[in-house]
C-alpha positions in Angstrom: 5.8 -0.5 7.9 2.6 -1.5 6.0 -0.4 0.5 5.0 -4.0 -0.4 5.2 -6.7 0.8 2.9 -10.2 1.0 4.4 -13.3 1.3 2.3 -16.6 2.2 3.9 -20.0 1.9 2.2 -23.0 3.9 3.1 -25.9 2.2 4.8 -26.4 -1.4 5.7 -24.6 -3.5 8.2 -21.1 -4.9 8.0 -21.1 -8.6 8.7 -17.8 -9.4 7.0 -14.6 -7.4 6.4 -12.6 -7.8 3.2 -8.8 -8.2 3.6 -6.3 -8.2 0.8 -2.6 -8.9 1.3 -1.2 -6.1 -0.8 2.6 -6.6 -1.2 3.4 -4.1 -3.9 1.7 -0.9 -5.1 3.8 -0.3 -8.3 6.4 1.9 -6.5 9.6 1.2 -4.7 9.6 1.3 -0.9 12.4 3.8 -0.5 12.0 7.5 -0.2 12.2 7.9 -4.0 9.1 5.8 -4.7 10.2 5.1 -8.2 7.8 3.1 -10.5 8.5 -0.7 -10.4 6.8 -3.6 -12.2 5.3 -5.4 -9.2 1.8 -4.0 -8.5 -1.0 -5.9 -6.7 -3.5 -3.0 -7.0 -5.1 -4.1 -10.3 -5.7 -7.6 -8.9 -6.9 -6.2 -5.6 -9.6 -4.2 -7.5 -10.6 -7.1 -9.7 -10.9 -9.4 -6.6 -12.9 -6.7 -4.8 -15.3 -6.4 -7.7 -15.8 -10.2 -7.7 -15.9 -10.6 -4.0 -18.1 -13.0 -2.2 -18.0 -13.2 1.6 -19.5 -16.7 1.6 -16.9 -18.0 -0.9 -13.7 -16.0 0.0 -13.1 -17.3 3.5 -9.7 -19.1 3.0 -7.3 -17.0 5.1 -4.3 -18.4 3.4 -5.2 -16.6 0.2 -4.3 -13.0 -0.8 -7.9 -12.0 -0.4 -10.4 -13.2 2.2 -13.2 -12.1 4.4 -13.3 -12.1 8.2 -16.5 -12.0 10.1 -17.0 -8.7 11.8 -17.6 -10.5 15.1 -14.0 -11.9 14.9 -12.8 -8.3 14.6 -14.9 -7.2 17.5 -13.5 -10.0 19.6 -10.0 -8.9 18.7 -10.7 -5.5 20.0 -11.2 -4.1 16.5 -7.6 -4.9 15.5 -7.5 -4.5 11.7 -4.0 -5.8 11.2 -3.8 -8.3 8.3 -1.3 -10.4 10.4 -4.0 -10.9 13.0 -6.2 -12.8 10.5 -4.0 -14.0 7.7 -2.9 -17.6 8.0 0.6 -18.3 6.8 1.6 -21.7 5.5 5.1 -22.6 6.5 6.9 -25.5 4.7 9.2 -27.5 6.8 12.8 -27.2 5.6 15.0 -30.3 5.6 18.6 -29.7 6.5 21.6 -32.0 6.7 22.6 -33.0 10.2 24.8 -30.3 11.9 27.8 -32.7 12.2 27.7 -33.3 8.4 27.6 -29.5 7.8 30.5 -29.0 10.2 32.6 -31.7 8.3 31.9 -29.9 5.0 33.0 -26.6 6.5 36.2 -28.2 7.9 37.0 -29.7 4.5 36.3 -26.3 2.8 38.6 -24.6 5.4 41.3 -27.1 4.8 41.1 -26.6 1.0 41.3 -22.8 1.5 44.4 -23.2 3.8 46.0 -25.4 1.2 45.3 -22.9 -1.6 46.7 -20.1 0.5 49.9 -22.0 1.2 50.3 -22.7 -2.5 49.8 -19.0 -3.4 52.3 -18.1 -0.7 54.8 -20.5 -2.2 54.4 -18.9 -5.6 55.1 -15.5 -4.2 58.3 -17.0 -2.8 
């Protein structure tokens, strides 16, 4: 489960909404909530202070702005995953037949080692 932090300012009109992909808050995610080294909050605050809705529009970054109209069109869904663009790198794998051959060879080696151990136990 993730948590969102909403900041409202008095007056004016909201044309753009700031999003930050906060992955760590300085505490473990278990019930103990022990302090840990990973903490995005200081960077989040620094980026917020230096924010620029015209500049910070790259949705692949940790921080970006979304036009309020996009949020209205999404029925006011404020889920980060709705707007964040993830970049996926294609992974190259060996062909399945080659992987299967390696597994068979490994299995044969294990069987041979087991037979040798069994012979030692006599």
